[in-house]
VORO-728417 format. One record per residue (C-alpha): residue number from 1; residue in one letter; chain; x, z, y. Coordinates in nm, 4 decimals, decimal comma, always signed. Layout:
# VORO-728417
NODE; NUM; A; A; X; Z; Y
...
# end
This chain:
# VORO-728417
NODE; 1; M; A; +2,1369; +0,2385; -0,5689
NODE; 2; F; A; +1,8092; +0,1057; -0,4279
NODE; 3; R; A; +1,6185; -0,1646; -0,6192
NODE; 4; K; A; +1,3819; -0,2853; -0,3460
NODE; 5; C; A; +1,4331; -0,3756; +0,0162
NODE; 6; L; A; +1,1901; -0,4742; +0,2873
NODE; 7; F; A; +1,2718; -0,7054; +0,5759
NODE; 8; V; A; +1,0431; -0,6654; +0,8778
NODE; 9; I; A; +1,0916; -0,9804; +1,0839
NODE; 10; N; A; +0,9477; -1,1048; +1,4112
NODE; 11; G; A; +0,7885; -1,4386; +1,3211
NODE; 12; L; A; +0,7660; -1,5748; +1,6745
NODE; 13; G; A; +0,9909; -1,8806; +1,6642
NODE; 14; L; A; +1,2316; -1,9203; +1,3734
NODE; 15; G; A; +1,5555; -1,7626; +1,4983
NODE; 16; N; A; +1,4916; -1,4196; +1,3478
NODE; 17; S; A; +1,3675; -1,5718; +1,0216
NODE; 18; T; A; +1,6679; -1,7999; +0,9749
NODE; 19; R; A; +1,9166; -1,5207; +1,0554
NODE; 20; C; A; +1,7485; -1,2846; +0,8116
NODE; 21; Y; A; +1,7246; -1,5531; +0,5457
NODE; 22; A; A; +2,1033; -1,6011; +0,5599
NODE; 23; I; A; +2,1388; -1,2276; +0,4907
NODE; 24; I; A; +1,8762; -1,2435; +0,2148
NODE; 25; E; A; +2,0668; -1,5267; +0,0443
NODE; 26; Q; A; +2,3881; -1,3224; +0,0492
NODE; 27; L; A; +2,2106; -1,0109; -0,0776
NODE; 28; R; A; +2,0656; -1,2114; -0,3654
NODE; 29; L; A; +2,4129; -1,3428; -0,4584
NODE; 30; R; A; +2,5601; -0,9930; -0,4590
NODE; 31; R; A; +2,2579; -0,8141; -0,6066
NODE; 32; P; A; +2,0561; -1,0499; -0,8309
NODE; 33; D; A; +1,8487; -0,7497; -0,9461
NODE; 34; L; A; +1,7402; -0,6630; -0,5903
NODE; 35; E; A; +1,3706; -0,7128; -0,5177
NODE; 36; I; A; +1,3415; -0,8467; -0,1613
NODE; 37; H; A; +1,0123; -0,8323; +0,0295
NODE; 38; V; A; +0,9313; -0,9689; +0,3751
NODE; 39; L; A; +0,6797; -0,8426; +0,6300
NODE; 40; T; A; +0,6404; -1,1044; +0,9053
NODE; 41; S; A; +0,4037; -1,2999; +1,1263
NODE; 42; G; A; +0,3560; -1,6426; +1,2843
NODE; 43; N; A; +0,6118; -1,9038; +1,1820
NODE; 44; G; A; +0,7837; -1,6528; +0,9549
NODE; 45; L; A; +0,4925; -1,6668; +0,7102
NODE; 46; E; A; +0,5381; -2,0364; +0,6431
NODE; 47; F; A; +0,9177; -2,0157; +0,6544
NODE; 48; F; A; +0,9389; -1,7504; +0,3802
NODE; 49; A; A; +0,6402; -1,8696; +0,1734
NODE; 50; N; A; +0,8408; -2,0606; -0,0891
NODE; 51; K; A; +1,1798; -1,8917; -0,0762
NODE; 52; A; A; +1,2867; -1,8117; -0,4323
NODE; 53; E; A; +1,4891; -1,5100; -0,3173
NODE; 54; V; A; +1,1806; -1,3387; -0,1753
NODE; 55; A; A; +0,9506; -1,1456; -0,4114
NODE; 56; S; A; +0,6620; -1,1216; -0,1622
NODE; 57; V; A; +0,5661; -1,2171; +0,1911
NODE; 58; T; A; +0,3109; -1,0008; +0,3708
NODE; 59; E; A; +0,1541; -1,0802; +0,7060
NODE; 60; I; A; +0,1803; -0,8347; +0,9913
NODE; 61; E; A; -0,0045; -0,8574; +1,3220
NODE; 62; N; A; +0,2111; -1,0133; +1,5918
NODE; 63; F; A; +0,2621; -0,9236; +1,9533
NODE; 64; F; A; +0,2520; -1,1903; +2,2184
NODE; 65; Y; A; +0,3705; -1,2533; +2,5686
NODE; 66; S; A; +0,1070; -1,3675; +2,8151
NODE; 67; E; A; +0,1774; -1,6926; +2,9926
NODE; 68; K; A; +0,1010; -1,8651; +3,3182
NODE; 69; D; A; +0,1860; -2,2325; +3,3680
NODE; 70; H; A; +0,3662; -2,2386; +3,0292
NODE; 71; Q; A; +0,6020; -1,9572; +3,1291
NODE; 72; I; A; +0,6066; -1,5932; +3,0228
NODE; 73; S; A; +0,4199; -1,3825; +3,2765
NODE; 74; A; A; +0,5261; -1,0182; +3,3019
NODE; 75; W; A; +0,2187; -0,9399; +3,5119
NODE; 76; R; A; -0,0277; -1,0940; +3,2642
NODE; 77; T; A; +0,1518; -0,9234; +2,9771
NODE; 78; F; A; +0,1183; -0,5939; +3,1641
NODE; 79; L; A; -0,2544; -0,6595; +3,2134
NODE; 80; A; A; -0,2880; -0,7144; +2,8368
NODE; 81; L; A; -0,1411; -0,3727; +2,7484
NODE; 82; G; A; -0,4773; -0,2418; +2,6242
NODE; 83; H; A; -0,5038; -0,5294; +2,3784
NODE; 84; L; A; -0,1387; -0,4869; +2,2807
NODE; 85; A; A; -0,1949; -0,1148; +2,2148
NODE; 86; K; A; -0,4698; -0,2034; +1,9651
NODE; 87; K; A; -0,2355; -0,4521; +1,7981
NODE; 88; A; A; +0,0320; -0,1800; +1,7821
NODE; 89; M; A; -0,2044; +0,0473; +1,5882
NODE; 90; I; A; -0,2896; -0,2346; +1,3466
NODE; 91; K; A; +0,0803; -0,3170; +1,3024
NODE; 92; Q; A; +0,1637; +0,0466; +1,2328
NODE; 93; R; A; -0,1081; +0,0654; +0,9670
NODE; 94; Q; A; +0,0134; -0,2591; +0,8052
NODE; 95; F; A; +0,3717; -0,1313; +0,8067
NODE; 96; D; A; +0,2702; +0,2037; +0,6556
NODE; 97; E; A; +0,0665; +0,0257; +0,3863
NODE; 98; A; A; +0,3629; -0,1974; +0,2971
NODE; 99; L; A; +0,5940; +0,1050; +0,2716
NODE; 100; S; A; +0,3440; +0,2862; +0,0542
NODE; 101; R; A; +0,2833; -0,0137; -0,1738
NODE; 102; L; A; +0,6424; -0,1373; -0,2064
NODE; 103; K; A; +0,8382; +0,1894; -0,1793
NODE; 104; P; A; +1,1577; +0,0150; -0,0651
NODE; 105; G; A; +1,4899; +0,1948; -0,0775
NODE; 106; V; A; +1,5922; +0,0326; +0,2498
NODE; 107; V; A; +1,4126; -0,1372; +0,5399
NODE; 108; I; A; +1,5823; -0,3958; +0,7619
NODE; 109; V; A; +1,4093; -0,4624; +1,0945
NODE; 110; D; A; +1,4872; -0,7647; +1,3128
NODE; 111; S; A; +1,3166; -0,7630; +1,6532
NODE; 112; E; A; +0,9841; -0,6473; +1,5126
NODE; 113; Y; A; +0,8333; -0,3811; +1,7352
NODE; 114; T; A; +0,6312; -0,1764; +1,4902
# end
């Protein structure tokens, strides 16, 4: 049975973080020996910072949606694809480094596009 797990969570907003935290709490109850790590961004960093169930929180680059007049703009997001491609390479490197360092037996991904 695996001893470490890694949650990769989209930190934009708190919905993904709170859903995953509910799962983390249940995992901890059922497997007190399980070492749980979180790879996240944005609001997720602060949310998971002091959670006793989490062994480590590591920052990952976050994607964004471009806006116009406080609304998501598909066109502006499309125009930012070059910048997003660079972020994707950084995210992939950060993810690979976390896998290499932590060596988790399982990875749970919630809306994180790495």
